[in-house]
C-alpha positions as CSV (number, residue, x, y, z in Angstrom):
1,M,-107.4,73.1,8.0
2,R,-106.3,75.8,10.2
3,N,-107.0,78.5,8.0
4,N,-111.0,76.9,7.8
5,S,-113.2,80.1,9.2
6,D,-115.7,77.8,10.5
7,A,-112.7,75.8,13.1
8,K,-111.3,79.0,14.0
9,E,-113.2,78.9,17.6
10,L,-112.7,75.0,17.8
11,D,-110.6,73.7,20.3
12,V,-107.3,72.2,19.2
13,L,-107.9,68.6,20.3
14,R,-111.6,68.5,19.0
15,W,-110.1,70.0,15.7
16,L,-107.6,67.8,15.0
17,G,-109.5,64.5,16.4
18,R,-112.2,65.5,14.0
19,N,-109.8,65.9,10.8
20,I,-107.7,63.2,11.0
21,S,-109.9,60.7,12.7
22,I,-108.5,59.1,15.7
23,P,-109.3,58.9,19.1
24,K,-108.9,61.5,21.5
25,K,-106.3,60.3,23.9
26,F,-103.9,59.9,20.5
27,V,-104.7,63.2,19.3
28,E,-103.8,64.1,23.1
29,E,-100.3,62.6,22.8
30,I,-100.0,63.8,19.5
31,I,-100.6,67.9,21.0
32,R,-98.1,66.6,23.7
33,K,-95.3,65.7,21.8
34,A,-95.9,68.6,19.8
35,S,-95.8,70.7,22.7
36,I,-98.6,72.7,21.8
37,T,-99.8,75.3,24.6
38,S,-103.1,77.0,22.5
39,T,-106.3,76.2,23.2
40,N,-108.0,77.4,20.1
41,V,-107.1,76.9,16.3
42,G,-107.2,80.4,15.7
43,Q,-104.5,80.8,18.4
44,L,-102.0,78.5,16.4
45,T,-98.9,79.5,14.9
46,E,-97.3,78.5,11.5
47,D,-94.7,76.7,13.8
48,D,-97.1,75.3,15.7
49,I,-98.5,73.8,12.6
50,F,-95.4,72.6,11.4
51,R,-94.9,70.9,14.5
52,I,-98.0,69.0,14.9
53,Y,-97.4,68.1,11.3
54,S,-94.0,66.9,11.9
55,V,-95.1,64.8,14.9
56,I,-98.1,63.1,12.8
57,K,-95.7,62.2,10.1
58,E,-92.9,60.9,12.1
59,I,-95.4,58.4,13.8
60,T,-97.5,57.4,10.5
61,D,-93.9,56.9,8.8
62,L,-94.4,53.1,7.1
63,S,-91.0,52.5,6.8
64,T,-90.0,52.9,10.2
65,A,-90.6,49.3,11.7
66,E,-90.4,50.8,15.1
67,N,-93.3,52.8,14.8
68,H,-95.4,50.4,13.7
69,K,-95.3,47.0,15.7
70,S,-98.4,45.3,17.8
71,M,-98.0,46.6,21.5
72,I,-100.6,45.2,24.1
73,I,-101.4,47.8,26.5
74,L,-101.7,46.6,30.2
75,G,-103.9,47.3,32.7
76,A,-103.0,47.7,36.7
77,D,-103.4,44.1,37.0
78,G,-101.4,42.9,34.5
79,K,-103.9,42.2,31.6
80,A,-104.8,43.4,28.2
81,K,-106.8,46.3,27.7
82,D,-106.2,47.2,24.6
83,V,-103.9,47.0,21.4
84,V,-102.5,49.7,19.2
85,T,-100.2,49.0,16.2
86,I,-98.6,52.4,16.6
87,P,-96.7,52.5,20.4
88,A,-95.7,56.5,19.6
89,L,-99.1,57.4,20.1
90,V,-99.2,55.8,23.8
91,P,-98.2,57.8,26.7
92,I,-94.8,57.3,28.0
93,A,-95.7,56.2,31.4
94,T,-98.3,53.1,30.3
95,K,-97.5,49.7,30.3
96,M,-97.5,47.7,27.2
97,R,-95.8,44.5,25.9
98,T,-95.1,43.1,22.0
99,A,-97.7,41.0,20.8
100,H,-97.0,38.8,17.9
101,T,-99.3,39.7,15.7
102,F,-102.0,42.9,15.7
103,M,-104.5,40.2,15.6
104,E,-103.2,38.0,18.4
105,G,-103.2,41.3,21.0
106,V,-106.9,41.6,19.9
107,D,-108.0,38.4,20.6
108,E,-106.0,38.7,24.2
109,V,-108.0,42.2,25.0
110,L,-111.5,40.6,23.6
111,A,-110.8,37.6,25.7
112,N,-110.2,39.4,28.8
113,E,-113.5,41.6,28.4
114,I,-115.7,38.2,28.2
115,T,-114.0,36.8,30.8
116,E,-114.4,39.4,33.1
117,E,-118.2,39.9,31.6
118,H,-119.2,36.5,32.0
119,G,-117.6,36.3,35.5
120,N,-119.4,39.3,36.1
121,L,-122.8,37.5,35.4
122,K,-122.0,34.4,37.5
123,T,-120.9,36.5,40.5
124,S,-123.6,39.0,40.3
125,E,-125.8,37.8,43.4
126,I,-122.6,36.9,45.5
127,D,-121.0,40.7,44.7
128,K,-124.4,42.2,45.9
129,R,-124.0,40.4,49.3
130,V,-120.5,41.5,49.3
131,S,-121.5,45.1,48.5
132,V,-123.7,44.9,51.5
133,L,-121.0,43.4,53.9
134,E,-118.7,46.2,52.3
135,H,-121.1,48.8,53.4
136,D,-121.9,47.0,56.8
137,L,-117.8,47.4,57.6
138,A,-117.7,51.1,56.6
139,E,-120.6,51.9,59.2
140,Q,-118.8,49.6,61.8
141,N,-115.7,51.7,61.2
142,K,-117.5,54.6,61.1
143,A,-119.0,53.9,64.1
144,K,-116.1,52.9,65.9
145,D,-114.4,55.9,65.1
146,E,-117.3,58.0,66.5
147,V,-117.0,56.4,69.3
148,I,-112.7,56.5,69.8
149,A,-113.4,60.7,69.1
150,K,-116.3,60.9,71.3
151,A,-114.4,59.0,74.1
152,K,-111.1,61.2,73.8
153,A,-113.2,64.3,74.0
154,I,-115.2,63.2,77.4
155,R,-111.4,62.4,78.5
156,K,-110.2,65.7,77.7
157,I,-113.2,67.6,78.8
158,A,-113.0,65.5,81.9
159,S,-109.4,66.2,83.0
160,E,-110.0,70.0,82.3
161,L,-112.9,70.1,84.7
162,M,-110.8,68.5,87.2
163,G,-108.1,70.8,86.8
164,I,-111.2,73.9,87.5
165,S,-111.6,72.0,90.5
166,Q,-108.5,71.9,91.9
167,N,-108.2,75.4,91.5
168,G,-110.9,76.0,93.9
169,I,-114.2,76.1,91.9
170,I,-116.3,73.1,93.4
171,N,-119.7,73.7,92.4
172,N,-120.3,77.2,90.8
173,F,-121.2,76.4,87.1
174,E,-121.6,80.1,86.7
175,D,-118.2,81.1,86.8
176,A,-117.2,82.7,83.8
177,S,-114.2,80.2,83.4
178,V,-116.3,77.4,83.6
179,K,-118.9,78.8,81.4
180,E,-116.2,79.9,78.7
181,F,-114.7,76.0,79.0
182,L,-117.7,74.6,78.4
183,A,-118.6,76.7,75.2
184,A,-115.2,76.2,74.1
185,N,-115.9,72.2,74.4
186,S,-119.3,71.7,72.9
187,A,-120.7,71.0,76.1
188,S,-123.5,72.9,78.4
189,I,-126.1,73.3,81.0
190,I,-129.0,72.6,80.3
191,L,-133.0,72.3,81.9
192,D,-134.9,69.1,81.7
193,K,-138.1,68.2,83.6
194,G,-136.8,71.3,86.3
195,R,-133.3,69.0,86.8
196,K,-130.3,70.4,84.9
197,Y,-127.6,68.5,83.3
198,L,-124.3,69.1,81.7
199,E,-124.5,67.8,78.7
200,V,-120.9,66.8,76.9
201,L,-121.4,65.4,73.1
202,G,-124.6,63.5,74.2
203,E,-123.9,62.2,77.2
204,R,-125.7,63.9,80.3
205,V,-124.5,64.2,84.0
206,L,-127.3,65.2,86.7
207,I,-125.1,68.4,88.5
208,G,-127.6,68.8,91.3
209,E,-125.4,68.6,94.6
210,W,-122.7,66.7,92.6
211,T,-119.3,68.7,92.7
212,L,-117.0,69.5,89.6
213,A,-114.4,66.5,90.5
214,R,-117.1,63.8,91.0
215,I,-118.6,65.1,87.0
216,S,-115.0,64.7,86.0
217,S,-114.6,61.5,87.8
218,Y,-118.0,60.0,86.0
219,L,-116.9,61.1,82.9
220,F,-113.8,59.8,83.1
221,V,-115.6,56.5,84.1
222,R,-118.1,57.0,80.9
223,A,-114.9,57.0,78.4
224,K,-113.8,54.2,79.6
225,E,-116.6,52.3,79.1
226,L,-117.0,54.0,75.4
227,E,-113.6,52.9,74.8
228,R,-114.5,49.4,76.3
229,G,-117.5,49.3,73.5
230,C,-114.8,49.3,71.1
231,I,-114.4,45.8,71.6
232,T,-117.7,44.6,70.8
233,I,-117.3,46.7,67.2
234,E,-114.0,44.8,66.6
235,D,-115.6,41.9,67.6
236,A,-118.8,42.8,64.8
237,K,-115.8,43.9,62.1
238,A,-114.2,40.3,62.6
239,K,-117.5,38.6,61.6
240,L,-118.2,40.9,59.0
241,N,-114.5,40.3,57.6
242,A,-114.9,36.5,57.7
243,Q,-118.1,36.6,55.7
244,L,-116.7,38.7,52.9
245,E,-113.4,36.6,52.3
246,K,-115.7,33.4,52.2
247,L,-117.6,35.2,49.4
248,K,-114.7,36.6,47.3
249,S,-113.0,33.1,47.8
250,Q,-116.4,32.0,46.0
251,T,-115.9,34.5,44.0
252,S,-112.3,33.8,42.9
253,A,-113.1,30.0,42.3
254,I,-115.9,30.9,40.0
255,Q,-113.4,33.5,38.0
256,D,-110.7,30.6,38.0
257,K,-112.9,28.5,36.4
258,I,-114.0,30.5,33.3
259,V,-112.0,29.6,30.5
260,I,-112.1,31.3,26.9
261,K,-111.5,28.5,24.8
262,T,-108.8,29.1,22.0
263,Q,-110.3,28.8,18.4
264,I,-108.0,26.8,16.5
265,T,-108.0,27.4,13.0
266,K,-109.0,24.7,10.9
267,E,-107.5,22.9,7.4
268,W,-109.6,23.6,4.3
269,Y,-110.2,19.9,4.0
270,E,-111.8,19.4,7.6
271,R,-115.1,20.4,6.1
272,Y,-115.1,16.9,4.0
273,R,-114.3,13.4,5.1
274,W,-110.6,13.3,5.2
275,F,-107.5,10.9,6.1
276,N,-103.9,10.8,5.4
277,T,-103.0,7.5,4.1
278,N,-99.5,5.8,4.9
279,D,-98.1,7.1,2.1
280,G,-98.6,10.5,3.6
281,L,-101.3,11.5,0.5
282,L,-104.2,13.2,1.7
283,A,-107.5,12.2,0.9
284,I,-110.7,13.9,1.0
285,G,-114.6,12.2,0.8
286,G,-118.0,14.3,0.6
287,R,-120.3,13.9,3.4
288,D,-123.5,14.5,0.9
289,A,-124.5,16.2,-2.1
290,S,-123.4,19.2,-2.0
291,S,-119.9,18.3,-0.7
292,N,-119.8,15.6,-3.2
293,S,-120.1,18.3,-5.7
294,A,-117.9,20.5,-4.2
295,I,-114.9,18.3,-4.0
296,I,-114.8,17.5,-7.6
297,R,-116.0,21.0,-9.0
298,K,-113.6,23.3,-6.4
299,H,-110.9,20.6,-5.5
300,L,-109.8,17.6,-7.7
301,T,-106.8,18.7,-10.3
302,D,-105.1,16.8,-12.9
303,N,-102.5,15.3,-10.2
304,D,-105.4,13.5,-8.5
305,I,-107.4,10.4,-9.0
306,V,-110.9,9.9,-8.1
307,F,-112.9,6.7,-6.2
308,H,-116.2,5.9,-6.3
309,A,-118.0,2.6,-4.4
310,D,-119.8,0.5,-7.2
311,I,-123.1,1.3,-4.9
312,H,-125.7,3.3,-5.6
313,G,-125.1,5.8,-3.2
314,S,-121.8,6.4,-2.8
315,P,-119.5,9.5,-1.7
316,F,-116.3,10.5,-4.3
317,F,-113.4,10.3,-2.7
318,I,-110.0,11.9,-4.3
319,L,-106.5,10.8,-3.6
320,K,-104.9,14.0,-3.9
321,N,-101.3,14.2,-6.0
322,A,-101.0,10.5,-6.6
323,K,-99.5,11.8,-9.9
324,Q,-98.4,7.6,-10.6
325,A,-101.1,5.5,-8.9
326,S,-98.8,2.5,-9.1
327,E,-96.6,4.2,-6.5
328,F,-99.1,4.4,-4.4
329,S,-100.7,0.9,-4.3
330,S,-101.5,0.8,-0.4
331,S,-102.9,3.6,-0.5
332,L,-105.3,2.7,-3.3
333,T,-106.6,0.2,-0.9
334,E,-106.8,2.5,1.6
335,V,-109.1,5.1,-0.2
336,A,-111.3,2.0,-1.3
337,Q,-112.0,0.7,1.9
338,A,-113.2,4.5,2.9
339,T,-115.4,5.0,-0.3
340,V,-117.3,1.8,0.0
341,S,-117.3,2.4,4.1
342,F,-119.2,5.7,3.5
343,S,-121.2,4.3,1.1
344,R,-124.9,2.8,1.5
345,A,-123.1,-0.3,1.8
346,W,-122.6,0.3,5.4
347,K,-126.5,1.1,6.4
348,D,-127.0,-1.8,4.3
349,G,-124.8,-4.0,6.9
350,L,-122.8,-5.5,3.8
351,S,-119.4,-6.8,4.9
352,S,-118.0,-5.9,1.5
353,A,-118.0,-4.3,-1.4
354,D,-116.2,-3.2,-4.8
355,A,-114.8,0.2,-5.4
356,Y,-113.1,1.7,-8.5
357,W,-110.8,4.9,-9.6
358,V,-110.7,6.7,-12.5
359,E,-108.1,9.9,-13.9
360,P,-109.6,13.2,-13.6
361,N,-110.4,13.7,-17.3
362,Q,-112.6,11.0,-17.3
363,I,-115.0,13.1,-14.8
364,K,-117.6,15.1,-17.1
365,K,-119.5,17.8,-15.2
366,G,-122.1,18.3,-17.5
367,A,-125.0,16.0,-18.5
368,P,-125.2,14.3,-21.9
369,T,-127.8,16.2,-24.3
370,G,-131.5,15.4,-22.9
371,Q,-130.6,14.2,-19.5
372,F,-130.1,15.1,-16.1
373,L,-127.8,14.6,-13.9
374,P,-128.5,15.4,-9.6
375,K,-126.8,17.4,-7.5
376,G,-123.5,15.7,-6.3
377,S,-123.6,13.7,-9.3
378,F,-121.5,13.5,-12.3
379,V,-120.9,11.2,-15.4
380,I,-117.6,8.7,-15.5
381,E,-116.5,7.6,-18.9
382,G,-113.6,5.2,-20.2
383,K,-112.2,2.7,-18.1
384,R,-112.4,2.0,-14.5
385,N,-109.9,0.7,-12.0
386,Y,-111.5,-2.2,-9.7
387,I,-110.8,-3.0,-6.2
388,K,-112.4,-5.6,-5.5
389,D,-114.2,-7.4,-1.9
390,V,-112.7,-4.2,-0.1
391,E,-113.6,-4.8,3.4
392,I,-115.9,-2.5,5.2
393,R,-114.9,-1.5,8.3
394,V,-112.7,2.3,9.3
395,A,-111.5,3.4,12.5
396,V,-112.4,6.7,14.3
397,G,-108.8,8.0,15.4
398,I,-107.2,11.4,17.6
399,L,-104.1,12.7,15.5
400,W,-101.5,14.7,16.6
401,S,-101.5,18.0,14.2
402,F,-98.0,20.0,15.3
403,T,-99.9,21.8,17.6
404,H,-103.2,20.9,18.6
405,F,-105.2,17.6,18.2
406,V,-107.8,16.5,15.3
407,L,-110.8,13.9,15.0
408,T,-110.8,11.9,12.0
409,C,-112.2,8.8,10.5
410,G,-111.0,6.6,7.6
411,P,-109.6,3.2,6.7
412,S,-108.5,1.1,10.1
413,N,-105.0,0.8,8.9
414,S,-103.9,4.1,8.7
415,I,-105.9,5.3,11.5
416,R,-104.4,2.7,13.6
417,K,-100.8,3.7,12.6
418,Q,-101.3,7.1,12.9
419,S,-103.6,7.7,16.1
420,M,-102.9,8.6,19.7
421,V,-106.3,6.6,20.3
422,Y,-108.1,5.3,18.6
423,A,-112.1,3.2,18.3
424,Q,-112.2,0.5,15.1
425,L,-115.7,0.1,13.8
426,L,-118.0,-2.4,11.9
427,P,-121.6,-2.0,10.4
428,G,-124.3,-3.4,13.0
429,G,-125.1,-2.7,16.4
430,N,-126.1,0.9,17.8
431,D,-127.7,3.7,16.1
432,P,-125.1,6.5,16.0
433,N,-126.1,8.9,19.2
434,N,-125.7,6.0,21.3
435,I,-122.5,4.9,19.5
436,A,-121.0,7.8,19.2
437,K,-121.4,8.5,23.2
438,K,-119.7,4.8,23.6
439,I,-116.5,5.9,21.3
440,K,-116.2,9.0,23.3
441,S,-116.0,6.8,26.5
442,E,-114.0,3.8,24.9
443,L,-111.6,6.8,23.6
444,F,-111.1,8.3,26.8
445,T,-110.2,4.9,28.7
446,A,-108.0,4.1,26.3
447,A,-105.9,7.1,26.5
448,Y,-105.2,6.5,30.1
449,A,-104.5,3.0,29.9
450,N,-101.6,1.9,31.3
451,T,-100.6,5.4,31.2
452,N,-99.1,7.5,33.8
453,T,-101.9,9.9,34.8
454,K,-99.8,12.9,35.8
455,D,-98.2,13.1,31.8
456,D,-99.0,16.3,30.7
457,K,-99.0,14.8,26.8
458,Y,-102.1,12.8,28.0
459,T,-103.9,15.1,30.2
460,Q,-104.3,17.7,27.0
461,L,-105.4,14.2,25.0
462,A,-108.2,13.3,27.7
463,D,-109.2,16.9,27.9
464,F,-109.6,17.1,24.3
465,I,-111.5,14.0,24.0
466,K,-114.0,15.4,26.9
467,S,-114.4,18.5,24.5
468,I,-115.4,16.6,21.5
469,S,-119.8,17.1,21.0
470,I,-121.4,14.2,20.4
471,D,-122.9,15.7,17.3
472,D,-119.0,15.8,16.2
473,L,-118.2,12.6,16.4
474,T,-122.1,11.7,14.8
475,R,-120.9,13.7,11.6
476,T,-117.4,11.7,11.6
477,I,-118.8,8.4,11.6
478,P,-120.2,6.5,9.1
479,T,-124.0,6.6,8.6
480,G,-126.0,4.3,10.4
481,H,-125.8,2.0,12.9
482,S,-122.1,0.6,14.0
483,K,-120.2,-1.4,16.6
484,I,-116.7,-1.2,18.1
485,S,-114.6,-4.0,17.9
486,I,-111.3,-2.7,19.5
487,A,-110.5,0.5,21.0
488,E,-106.9,1.2,22.2
489,K,-103.7,3.4,22.1
490,G,-102.9,3.8,18.5
491,E,-99.1,2.7,17.2
492,W,-98.0,7.3,17.3
493,A,-98.9,7.3,20.9
494,K,-95.3,5.3,21.6
495,D,-93.8,8.0,19.2
496,F,-96.0,10.9,21.1
497,Q,-94.9,9.0,24.7
498,N,-90.9,9.7,23.7
499,R,-91.2,12.9,22.7
């Protein structure tokens, strides 16, 4: 790289940055660590090249864990400003702290930037007013400094003139010592409309018959007046400061309200209808033709069983890892209830319906020769295992999932047992949008029923309920009109309360 004739006159920093493709601030640190004093590439010695090479090799050595850990670079305010994975490239005096992962560091840096930018947009008008007040304050400070300086200078001149008068010069402005003194102190004798004035820093004194002593006394009085004028300036400053503090408080209040919502990574099954049975098995179901097709084609394994309602317009539900169906009789009933409840039976206002389950090898993904299968439909061969007269009802519940709350909807019995709060639904009543609003309200009320409102756990639960959108609730519940039969705390809430 160094021996390239085109690079001889290049600046060392620019040359290194171009060739190893890293930011200037890191190049500067490499050059500092290598103790390079040459400015141009052509001046680099063999020893310089060896030191640069050694530093780069050292900091990029993947075998050294200390060289490769994610560090968050902090600004003067203690907030995350940048994140790096090679701490050795960062200047020694830089404030840093460890990040658990690089992406966590990036997340924090971007969250701060977004918060700051959003805050600036929210407070732009206030910031303009703050800027005007700060300018006015600066002008007041400047005016005060000028008045104090002027009063001090006038007092000095007055004192000197008093001294000259005491030396016997009473009213002779033509005296050489007086002229010399006036010139040295930016004072002068001026003639205006036939009258003589002594002008001192913009202040004029009619000298006429006045003696130096009398002029000196007048200047002392004028200096005091100027100093008293500073009180008025201080009063104006106090009012400006009060306004400024008020505006800054408004800005702080707005900034404090800006929160970047943490994005919680969803599990793969949350894109479908889902719930956990009381036996601890996962059940997933289709929301529409596309997801019906997806769960069968992508997620069905030999260890699962497949459910369908004995009615046109039914989703497929898969009970995962149900190797021996007879061992999970309660799970079979629960999934059957979910299957019929999310079928057309809900929209038709039925109170019960039949469902059946089959083995994975009974599902044929292709249509018979000469026939056509609509999207989301499959051919089922062989024996169907029926579960008769399944009651049509579901519950919407909020579950605690290790680190956060999740919203789900499924068979009443399993949702009631596993939820913090739940609302049981039956067919008929309000349209999906209105019932979703009512569900949200009822869940919020149930969260605080007979609860210490200062309990952080329930505050967190209430905040989660507030954050649920009506659209999310509408997508979660069955299609069609619904009504709420029960809304209360779930059985798991007792366990949660004791944690």
